[in-house]
C-alpha positions as CSV (number, residue, x, y, z in Angstrom):
1,X,103.3,59.6,115.8
2,X,103.7,63.3,116.3
3,X,100.6,65.4,116.0
4,X,100.5,69.2,115.8
5,X,97.4,71.3,116.4
6,X,97.3,74.9,115.0
7,X,95.1,76.9,117.4
8,X,94.1,80.6,117.4
9,X,95.0,81.2,121.1
10,X,95.5,78.4,123.6
11,X,95.8,81.1,126.4
12,X,92.2,82.2,125.9
13,X,88.8,80.8,127.0
14,X,86.6,79.3,124.3
15,X,84.9,76.2,123.1
16,X,87.5,75.3,120.4
17,X,90.3,75.8,123.0
18,X,88.6,73.4,125.4
19,X,87.8,70.7,122.8
20,X,91.3,70.9,121.4
21,X,92.9,70.5,124.8
22,X,90.5,67.5,125.5
23,X,91.5,65.8,122.2
24,X,95.2,66.6,122.6
25,X,95.2,65.1,126.1
26,X,93.3,62.0,124.9
27,X,95.6,61.4,121.9
28,X,98.5,61.5,124.4
29,X,96.9,59.4,127.1
30,X,95.0,56.8,125.0
31,X,96.8,56.9,121.7
32,X,100.4,57.2,122.9
33,X,101.1,60.1,120.5
34,X,103.4,63.1,121.0
35,X,101.3,66.2,120.8
36,X,102.2,69.8,120.2
37,X,99.9,72.8,120.2
38,X,101.0,75.8,118.2
39,X,99.2,79.0,119.4
40,X,99.0,81.8,116.8
41,X,98.9,84.3,119.6
42,X,99.7,84.6,123.3
43,X,98.0,87.4,125.3
44,X,98.9,86.2,128.8
45,X,101.5,84.3,130.7
46,X,99.7,81.0,131.3
47,X,96.6,79.3,129.7
48,X,93.3,79.7,131.5
49,X,92.5,76.0,131.0
50,X,94.6,73.2,132.5
51,X,97.0,71.8,129.9
52,X,98.2,68.2,130.2
53,X,101.9,68.6,131.1
54,X,102.9,66.1,128.4
55,X,101.6,68.5,125.7
56,X,104.2,71.0,124.3
57,X,102.9,74.6,123.8
58,X,104.5,76.7,121.1
59,X,103.3,80.4,121.0
60,X,104.2,82.2,117.8
61,X,103.3,85.9,118.4
62,X,103.4,87.5,121.8
63,X,100.6,90.1,121.8
64,X,101.1,91.2,125.4
65,X,101.7,94.9,125.9
66,X,105.4,95.8,125.8
67,X,106.5,92.5,124.3
68,X,109.3,92.5,121.7
69,X,106.9,91.2,119.1
70,X,104.6,94.2,119.3
71,X,107.6,96.4,118.4
72,X,108.2,94.5,115.1
73,X,107.3,96.5,112.0
74,X,105.4,93.5,110.6
75,X,103.2,93.5,113.7
76,X,101.8,96.9,112.6
77,X,101.0,95.6,109.1
78,X,97.8,93.8,108.1
79,X,97.9,90.1,107.3
80,X,98.3,89.3,103.6
81,X,97.5,85.6,103.9
82,X,94.8,85.2,106.5
83,X,91.5,85.5,104.7
84,X,89.8,88.9,105.1
85,X,86.4,87.3,105.2
86,X,87.3,85.3,108.3
87,X,85.8,86.7,111.5
88,X,89.2,86.9,113.3
89,X,91.0,88.7,110.5
90,X,91.6,91.9,112.5
91,X,93.4,89.8,115.1
92,X,96.0,88.8,112.6
93,X,98.9,90.8,111.2
94,X,101.9,90.3,108.9
95,X,104.0,89.0,111.7
96,X,101.5,86.1,112.1
97,X,101.9,85.3,108.4
98,X,105.7,85.2,108.7
99,X,105.9,83.3,111.9
100,X,103.4,80.6,110.8
101,X,105.1,80.1,107.5
102,X,108.5,79.9,109.2
103,X,107.2,77.3,111.6
104,X,105.4,75.1,109.1
105,X,108.1,75.2,106.4
106,X,111.2,75.0,108.6
107,X,110.4,73.8,112.1
108,X,107.4,71.5,111.8
109,X,108.4,67.8,112.0
110,X,104.9,66.4,112.6
111,X,103.3,63.3,111.0
112,X,99.9,65.0,111.3
113,X,99.0,68.7,111.3
114,X,95.5,69.7,112.3
115,X,94.1,73.3,111.8
116,X,91.2,74.3,114.0
117,X,89.6,77.3,112.3
118,X,89.1,78.5,108.7
119,X,91.8,81.1,108.5
120,X,94.4,78.8,110.1
121,X,93.4,76.1,107.7
122,X,94.3,78.4,104.9
123,X,97.7,78.8,106.4
124,X,97.9,75.0,106.6
125,X,97.0,74.8,102.9
126,X,99.6,77.4,101.9
127,X,102.6,76.1,103.9
128,X,101.8,72.8,105.6
129,X,104.6,70.2,105.1
130,X,103.8,67.9,102.3
131,X,105.2,64.9,104.1
132,X,102.6,65.3,106.8
133,X,98.9,64.4,106.8
134,X,97.1,67.8,106.8
135,X,93.6,68.0,108.3
136,X,91.2,70.9,108.5
137,X,88.8,70.8,111.5
138,X,85.6,72.8,111.1
139,X,84.1,73.7,114.5
140,X,81.5,76.0,112.8
141,X,78.7,74.9,110.4
142,X,79.2,75.4,106.7
143,X,76.3,77.8,106.6
144,X,77.9,79.9,109.4
145,X,80.6,81.0,106.9
146,X,79.9,83.9,104.5
147,X,79.7,83.2,100.8
148,X,83.0,85.1,100.3
149,X,84.8,82.9,102.9
150,X,83.3,79.7,101.5
151,X,84.8,80.6,98.1
152,X,88.2,81.0,99.7
153,X,88.0,77.8,101.6
154,X,86.9,75.9,98.5
155,X,90.2,76.7,96.8
156,X,92.4,75.9,99.8
157,X,90.6,72.9,101.3
158,X,91.1,71.0,98.0
159,X,94.8,70.8,98.7
160,X,94.4,69.1,102.1
161,X,94.0,65.5,103.0
162,X,90.8,65.7,105.0
163,X,88.1,68.1,106.4
164,X,86.6,67.0,109.7
165,X,83.3,68.4,110.9
166,X,81.6,68.0,114.3
167,X,78.4,66.4,112.9
168,X,77.5,64.0,110.2
169,X,74.9,66.5,108.8
170,X,77.5,69.2,108.3
171,X,79.9,66.7,106.6
172,X,77.1,65.9,104.2
173,X,76.7,69.7,103.5
174,X,80.4,70.1,102.7
175,X,80.3,67.1,100.4
176,X,77.3,68.4,98.5
177,X,78.3,72.1,98.3
178,X,82.1,72.1,98.3
179,X,83.2,69.2,96.1
180,X,86.9,68.3,96.9
181,X,88.2,65.4,94.9
182,X,90.8,63.4,96.9
183,X,89.9,65.0,100.1
184,X,88.2,62.9,102.8
185,X,85.2,64.7,104.3
186,X,83.8,63.1,107.5
187,X,82.6,63.9,111.0
188,X,84.2,63.1,114.3
189,X,82.4,64.5,117.4
190,X,84.1,66.4,120.2
191,X,85.4,64.6,123.2
192,X,83.3,65.4,126.3
193,X,85.2,63.7,129.2
194,X,83.2,62.1,132.0
195,X,82.7,64.2,135.1
196,X,83.6,63.4,138.7
197,X,80.4,65.1,139.9
198,X,77.7,62.8,141.2
199,X,74.7,62.6,138.8
200,X,71.6,64.5,139.5
201,X,68.9,62.7,141.5
202,X,66.2,64.6,139.6
203,X,64.4,65.8,142.7
204,X,65.3,69.5,142.7
205,X,62.9,72.1,141.2
206,X,65.7,73.7,139.1
207,X,65.8,74.1,135.3
208,X,69.2,75.1,133.9
209,X,70.6,76.5,130.7
210,X,74.1,77.5,129.8
211,X,75.9,79.4,127.0
212,X,76.8,82.8,125.8
213,X,74.1,85.4,126.3
214,X,73.9,86.0,122.5
215,X,70.9,86.3,120.1
216,X,71.4,82.9,118.5
217,X,71.0,81.1,121.9
218,X,67.4,82.5,122.0
219,X,67.1,83.0,125.7
220,X,64.2,85.3,125.0
221,X,62.4,82.2,123.7
222,X,63.4,80.2,126.8
223,X,62.1,82.9,129.1
224,X,58.8,83.1,127.2
225,X,58.5,79.3,127.6
226,X,59.4,79.4,131.2
227,X,56.8,82.1,131.9
228,X,54.2,79.6,130.7
229,X,55.7,76.8,132.9
230,X,56.0,79.1,136.0
231,X,52.3,79.9,135.8
232,X,51.4,76.3,136.4
233,X,54.3,74.9,138.3
234,X,55.0,76.8,141.5
235,X,58.4,76.4,143.1
236,X,60.3,75.7,140.0
237,X,63.0,78.2,139.0
238,X,65.2,78.8,135.9
239,X,68.9,79.4,136.1
240,X,70.8,80.7,133.1
241,X,74.6,80.4,133.2
242,X,76.8,82.5,131.0
243,X,77.8,86.1,130.1
244,X,77.4,88.2,127.1
245,X,76.1,91.3,125.4
246,X,72.4,90.5,125.9
247,X,72.6,90.4,129.7
248,X,70.8,93.8,130.2
249,X,68.1,93.0,127.7
250,X,67.4,89.6,129.3
251,X,67.2,91.2,132.8
252,X,64.6,93.6,131.4
253,X,62.7,90.7,129.8
254,X,62.7,88.8,133.1
255,X,61.2,91.8,134.9
256,X,58.7,92.4,132.1
257,X,57.5,88.8,132.2
258,X,57.1,88.9,136.0
259,X,59.8,86.3,136.5
260,X,61.9,88.2,139.0
261,X,63.1,85.8,141.6
262,X,62.2,82.7,139.5
263,X,64.4,83.2,136.5
264,X,68.0,84.1,137.3
265,X,71.1,85.1,135.3
266,X,73.9,83.3,137.2
267,X,76.9,84.6,135.3
268,X,79.6,82.5,133.7
269,X,80.5,79.4,135.6
270,X,83.3,76.9,134.9
271,X,83.1,74.0,135.2
272,X,79.4,73.9,134.5
273,X,78.8,70.2,135.5
274,X,78.3,70.9,139.2
275,X,75.5,73.3,138.3
276,X,73.9,70.9,135.9
277,X,74.0,68.2,138.5
278,X,71.9,70.4,140.8
279,X,69.2,70.7,138.1
280,X,66.5,68.2,137.1
281,X,66.1,69.5,133.6
282,X,68.4,71.3,131.2
283,X,67.1,73.3,128.3
284,X,68.6,74.6,125.0
285,X,66.7,76.9,122.7
286,X,69.5,77.7,120.2
287,X,68.7,78.6,116.6
288,X,71.8,76.6,115.5
289,X,74.4,74.4,117.1
290,X,77.5,73.1,115.3
291,X,77.8,70.4,118.0
292,X,76.3,71.2,121.4
293,X,78.8,70.7,124.1
294,X,76.4,71.8,126.9
295,X,73.9,69.1,125.8
296,X,76.5,66.4,126.4
297,X,77.8,68.0,129.6
298,X,74.2,67.9,131.0
299,X,73.8,64.3,129.9
300,X,77.1,63.5,131.6
301,X,75.3,64.6,134.8
302,X,72.3,62.3,134.3
303,X,70.0,65.2,133.4
304,X,67.5,65.0,130.5
305,X,67.8,67.8,128.0
306,X,64.9,69.6,126.2
307,X,66.4,71.1,123.1
308,X,65.2,72.7,119.9
309,X,65.9,70.6,116.9
310,X,68.4,73.1,115.7
311,X,70.7,72.5,112.8
312,X,73.0,70.6,113.0
313,X,74.0,69.0,116.3
314,X,71.1,68.2,118.7
315,X,69.5,65.5,116.7
316,X,72.8,63.6,116.6
317,X,73.2,63.9,120.4
318,X,69.6,63.5,121.7
319,X,67.2,60.6,120.9
320,X,63.8,62.2,121.3
321,X,61.8,60.5,124.0
322,X,64.6,58.3,125.2
323,X,67.4,60.4,126.7
324,X,65.8,63.9,126.2
325,X,63.3,65.8,124.1
326,X,63.6,67.5,120.7
327,X,61.1,70.3,119.9
328,X,60.5,72.4,116.8
329,X,62.8,75.4,116.2
330,X,61.5,78.7,117.6
331,X,58.4,77.2,119.2
332,X,58.1,78.5,122.8
333,X,54.9,76.6,123.4
334,X,56.5,73.3,122.4
335,X,59.4,74.0,124.8
336,X,57.0,74.8,127.6
337,X,55.0,71.6,127.0
338,X,58.1,69.4,126.9
339,X,59.4,70.9,130.1
340,X,56.0,70.7,131.8
341,X,55.7,67.1,130.8
342,X,59.0,66.2,132.5
343,X,58.0,68.3,135.6
344,X,54.8,66.4,135.9
345,X,56.4,63.0,135.4
346,X,59.3,62.4,137.8
347,X,59.6,58.8,136.7
348,X,60.2,59.9,133.1
349,X,62.8,62.4,134.3
350,X,64.6,59.6,136.2
351,X,64.4,57.2,133.2
352,X,65.6,59.8,130.7
353,X,68.4,60.9,133.0
354,X,69.7,57.4,133.3
355,X,69.5,56.9,129.5
356,X,71.3,60.3,129.0
357,X,74.1,59.2,131.3
358,X,74.6,56.0,129.3
359,X,74.2,57.7,125.9
360,X,76.9,60.2,126.8
361,X,79.5,57.5,126.8
362,X,79.7,57.8,123.0
363,X,81.8,60.9,123.7
364,X,84.3,59.2,125.9
365,X,88.0,59.8,124.9
366,X,88.7,56.2,123.8
367,X,86.2,55.9,120.9
368,X,87.1,59.4,119.6
369,X,90.8,58.6,119.7
370,X,90.1,55.4,117.9
371,X,88.3,57.3,115.1
372,X,91.2,59.7,114.7
373,X,93.7,56.8,114.7
374,X,91.8,55.1,111.9
375,X,91.6,58.3,110.0
376,X,95.3,59.0,110.2
377,X,96.1,55.4,109.0
378,X,93.6,55.7,106.1
379,X,94.9,59.0,104.9
380,X,98.5,57.7,104.9
381,X,97.5,54.5,103.1
382,X,95.4,56.3,100.4
383,X,97.7,59.3,99.7
384,X,98.7,58.2,96.2
385,X,95.2,57.3,95.2
386,X,93.8,60.6,96.4
387,X,96.6,62.6,94.8
388,X,95.6,60.9,91.5
389,X,91.9,61.8,92.1
390,X,92.9,65.4,92.6
391,X,95.1,65.4,89.4
392,X,92.4,63.8,87.3
393,X,89.8,66.3,88.5
394,X,92.1,69.2,87.7
395,X,92.8,67.8,84.2
396,X,89.1,67.3,83.5
397,X,88.4,70.8,84.7
398,X,91.1,72.2,82.5
399,X,89.7,70.3,79.5
400,X,86.2,71.6,80.1
401,X,87.5,75.2,80.3
402,X,89.6,74.7,77.2
403,X,86.7,73.3,75.2
404,X,84.4,76.2,76.3
405,X,87.2,78.7,75.3
406,X,87.6,77.1,71.8
407,X,83.9,77.1,71.2
408,X,83.4,80.7,72.1
409,X,86.3,81.8,69.9
410,X,85.2,79.8,66.8
411,X,83.1,81.9,64.3
412,X,79.6,80.7,64.6
413,X,80.7,78.3,67.2
414,X,78.2,79.2,69.8
415,X,80.0,82.0,71.5
416,X,78.2,85.0,72.8
417,X,74.6,85.3,74.0
418,X,71.6,83.7,72.4
419,X,70.7,87.1,71.0
420,X,74.1,87.3,69.4
421,X,73.7,83.9,67.8
422,X,70.3,84.7,66.5
423,X,71.7,88.0,65.1
424,X,74.5,86.2,63.2
425,X,72.0,83.7,61.8
426,X,69.7,86.4,60.6
427,X,72.5,88.1,58.7
428,X,73.9,84.9,57.2
429,X,77.0,84.8,59.3
430,X,76.3,81.6,61.1
431,X,77.2,79.5,58.0
432,X,79.5,80.5,55.2
433,X,78.0,80.7,51.7
434,X,79.6,79.0,48.7
435,X,79.3,80.3,45.2
């Protein structure tokens, strides 16, 4: 089976790039599929992440300075088809529209085509080959999209075969808030491959955290919690890995809390697993997580994770009190108490770390590839039935609209506002009089 992924930019660094490459490699290795990754843009010569040599890369628009594509007239024109409400809209132009359409309508010979972000999924809806199974992956939560974008997606996702989210909770939200007759809506978690790094022995006095230094990660809350921990647990230090716009603010906060030398901003590090394996506890204080890659990466290293019970991912990854701890959202005191409890109980750290290592096997490549294989087979087998469901839903919707239109146009038929209807009745126009 040939599977094509449509990706924003395979040459860049990002969570979706990494998870797509993991899945593509697993589908090749464990599923025996032919895999092609179509990159909307190309801004450098080679990808930053390692790409399995069996995977074919197809860049569509070369955005490097001086490239022939940048001299095309369409390159200077705004996109007409990529949704304006999508966060990446300004990175798309008319040349992207034309190249994607030409690829999907004329060159794509895939059995399955998978889009990996909302705007690209709209492209897939518009031009994806009808003979192929067409799947929209959603790496962000439903609530992370603006109301305007959700309205656009609701129209386009109805034409696809499936929408795949990263968590069961988010799939339930899509089913409830974006009804799509004939479209399979389900969750399949990301693959997080096993690491070759030796597991943590849980004896270091290091607490680690990792992710973009962005407001939603709530590192201010983490530092507040660690200030309380540090006051009672000498020798323990906090290491935060990542880069971002909040770096200067967090450095000021570290100084203001008197944590200089005990809380450190370590910068972006990849791979992160060797750093997690040096720690005894990993903490996540995010306000929201669509999945939570760092949680699983820490568990892969045999480290218990203390995480806020953020929507939607952590509760589907961590079993509270077994392989980690879940604490209320935005509660620095609860974070501090959970961390202190693990510091003061080395045996609990060891037991939870072992449980975390075992639990992380859920995210091995083999079971995830099996889930996708079953999905592909199901979608092919149910294509006619699902097409009938879509057609029936459209017919029923048309009938409802027609009925409402007829009622509103009929004299005295209930059209207009309640005030209008009362006014007609008061003047004898609601019912004709007979002599």
